[in-house]
N, C-alpha and C positions, 0 to 999 in steps of 0.2 A: 143832314141823315140821308145816306143812300138804298138803296132796293129795298125799300119800308120799314125800314127802321123807325121803333118807338123811341123817345129819349129816354124810358126804362131800360131797353134792349141795350142802347148805347153806353148807357151808366154801369150797367153789367159788365160790357164786354171792354170797358176802359178803368173802370175803376181796380179792379187787382194791379194791375199795370201803375196806378197815379200812385196810388199806396206804396206799392214798392220803391217808384222814382223816389218820393218823399223820404221816405225810411232810412236810402244811402245818401241823400242829400245833406247840406247844412241849412237846410231852408227851417227857422222855428214854428211858421204858420205859412198855410196855404188855402185862401179863400178863391171859389170858382162857384163862377152863377152862368146857369145854361136857363136863361127865361126866368119861371117862377124857381127852379131847383137851383138849389146849393149845396155847397161841398164845403165843409171847412177841415181843415185835416192842421194836428198843434202838435206841437213837438212836449213834453215836458220839460218846464226850466229848471233850471238848479237854483238855489237860495239868490247867487247874485244876480239873477234873470238872463244868463245866459241858457241857450240850450242845450239839453244834454246831446252827449254825441249818440248817433246810432248805434245800434246793437252790433258786439262782434257778429263777424261771418263764424258759420259754424264748423270751418277748417282751421282746426289749432295749428300752429308752426313753432318747432322749436330750433332755433337756428337754423342753419343752411337747410334743414332735414324738413319736409313737411308731413306732417301726421296724415289717418287715411280722415274722415269728413265723418262726422258723430253725427251722422243723421240715418244709420242704420237702425233697423225698429221702427216701434210707433212715438212721432213726438206731439208731447202734449204742447198745447201751445197756449197763451196768454186769449182767453176768450172777450177782455176787455182791457183798455188801458188803466193803472192801479199800482196799487202796492203786493208785489208777491210777498207773501209769508209762509215759509216750510213747516212753520209748526202752529201750535193751536192758541199759543199766548205765552207771553214771556216766562223766560225760566221752563216750559214746559220741552216735553221732548218731541223731533221733528217726527210729523207723519210719515216720511221715508226718507230714509238713504241709499245711497248708492251701493248697491248689493243687494237690496232687499226684494221680498216677492210681493205681488199687487194681484188683488185677484179684479176683475172690472168690475168699475162704480167703486172703488175706493177712493176714499180722499184721501191725494197727496198734497195737497196746498190750498191755501185760499189768496183772494186777489182782493184787497181792499180798493174799493172804488165808491168816494162821495158817503166815506161813513157808513156802506153797507158792505158784511162780510162775506164773498161770494164765493163758496166753496169747487175745488178744481178735482174733479174726476177721470181716471183713469177709463177708458173705453175697453183696452185690452187686460187678460191677465199676465201677467210676465214677470221679469228684472227689471230692478230700477236699474240699468247701465249711467245715467250720467245724470247726474243735478246740476244744469247749466245757468242757474241765477241764484244767487246768493240772497240769504232771508233779508226782509227788510226791505228790498231795493227795488224801483219803480221799473214798470215793465209797459211794454206798448201790446196792443193789439195784434195777435198775430205769433209775437215773440215766441221763441221755440223757450221754454222752462225745464223737460226732462225729457230725455229719452227711455224708453222701456220694450225691451227686449220680448217679443212675445214667447210662451211657453205652452 
């Protein structure tokens, strides 16, 4: 460590880049130990034990033509690893659909993690531009779920 950096400072500075590199790699697990500190990153596995592929990039392509990034507006991201649900239960209507208007604080989905249903709320009022994740899809921490265009 240089310039008087503490271990927490060092971790805080490198952890976002480490997570980004892990997300774009084909590794299924990374275990890093620095003294007493241990950081473990694990990718969700398919039923056959193979790692799930990294999430797709936010740029969509069709043929040779490149589409504009979908990152315009406010991105709602997964706050944890789990399974994303767009509706409160089987056979029930979705919390939101593309084109819907949402208020700040409105529930727009659920992430199930360790048998606990965690509500995902929007921080801004606006129109749902894109829903990026299908119902009952495994999601990773920080993965974009939907885009809200503030109004």
